[in-house]
C-alpha positions in Angstrom: 8.6 18.8 -13.9 9.7 15.4 -15.1 7.7 12.2 -14.2 10.0 9.2 -14.4 8.5 5.8 -15.1 10.1 2.4 -14.4 9.2 -1.1 -15.4 10.2 -3.4 -12.5 11.3 -6.9 -13.1 8.3 -9.2 -13.7 9.7 -12.6 -14.7 7.5 -14.3 -12.2 4.3 -13.2 -14.0 2.9 -14.9 -17.1 2.4 -12.8 -20.2 -1.3 -12.3 -19.6 -0.7 -10.9 -16.1 2.1 -8.7 -17.4 -0.1 -7.3 -20.1 -2.9 -6.5 -17.7 -0.5 -4.9 -15.2 1.2 -2.7 -17.8 -2.2 -1.6 -19.4 -3.5 -0.8 -15.9 -0.4 1.2 -15.0 -0.4 3.2 -18.2 -4.1 4.0 -17.9 -3.4 5.3 -14.3 -0.4 7.2 -15.6 -2.6 9.0 -18.1 -4.9 10.1 -15.3 -2.0 11.3 -13.2 -0.4 13.3 -16.1 -3.7 14.8 -17.2 -4.7 15.9 -13.7 -1.2 17.4 -12.9 -0.4 20.3 -15.1 3.1 20.6 -13.5 4.2 17.5 -15.3 5.8 18.6 -18.6 7.7 15.4 -19.6 7.6 11.7 -18.9 10.9 9.9 -19.0 12.3 6.3 -18.7 15.9 5.2 -18.0 16.7 1.6 -18.4 18.6 -1.1 -20.3 15.2 -1.8 -21.9 15.5 1.6 -23.6 18.9 0.7 -24.9 17.8 -2.7 -26.2 14.4 -1.6 -27.6 14.7 1.9 -28.9 12.4 1.3 -31.8 9.6 0.2 -29.5 9.8 3.4 -27.4 10.1 5.5 -30.6 6.9 3.9 -31.8 5.2 5.0 -28.6 6.4 8.6 -29.3 9.4 8.7 -27.0 12.6 10.4 -28.1 15.7 8.4 -27.3 18.4 10.6 -25.7 20.9 7.9 -25.7 23.0 6.2 -23.0 23.3 7.9 -19.6 26.7 8.9 -18.2 29.0 6.3 -16.7 28.8 8.1 -13.4 24.9 8.0 -13.4 25.0 4.4 -14.7 27.1 3.3 -11.7 25.2 5.4 -9.2 21.7 4.3 -10.3 22.2 0.8 -11.6 25.5 -0.5 -10.1 28.9 -1.1 -11.6 28.9 -3.5 -14.5 25.1 -3.3 -15.0 23.7 -3.4 -18.6 24.0 0.1 -20.3 20.9 2.2 -19.6 19.6 4.8 -22.0 17.1 7.6 -21.4 13.9 8.2 -23.4 11.4 11.1 -23.0 8.0 12.1 -24.3 6.3 15.5 -23.8 3.1 15.8 -21.8 1.3 16.8 -25.0 2.4 13.8 -27.0 1.7 11.5 -24.2 -1.8 12.8 -23.7 -2.7 12.3 -27.4 -3.9 8.9 -26.2 -7.3 9.1 -27.9 -5.9 9.9 -31.3 -5.1 7.2 -33.9 -1.4 7.6 -33.5 -1.3 8.6 -29.9 0.7 6.9 -27.2 -2.2 5.0 -25.7 -3.6 3.8 -29.0 -0.2 2.5 -30.1 0.4 0.9 -26.7 -3.0 -0.9 -26.8 -2.3 -2.1 -30.3 1.1 -3.4 -29.3 -0.3 -5.0 -26.1 -2.9 -6.8 -28.2 -0.2 -8.5 -30.3 1.6 -9.9 -27.3 1.0 -13.5 -26.4 -1.4 -14.0 -23.6 
């Protein structure tokens, strides 16, 4: 099964609050994925993937590229920014305690963001 993640608009929050919310969400996501063996892949589809592929690659995601025009219109609306899909396997995602695992990289990145 595929577990799809989405980062909702959060412009009303300051950076410190965003950091705390994202960190909390990913820590919860690790618990969900590790306790549910049916989840084989985590995916994200967004304009954020299109604009920041390097960031997602750094976290271990594989960029699949832009979604179809039909899916773009259906899921995001006509004329919306182009969305791309990124995926990471369960195994790669759960390498969180390793030096180069998702959670380690994410925590290092979050630490560099302005508070």
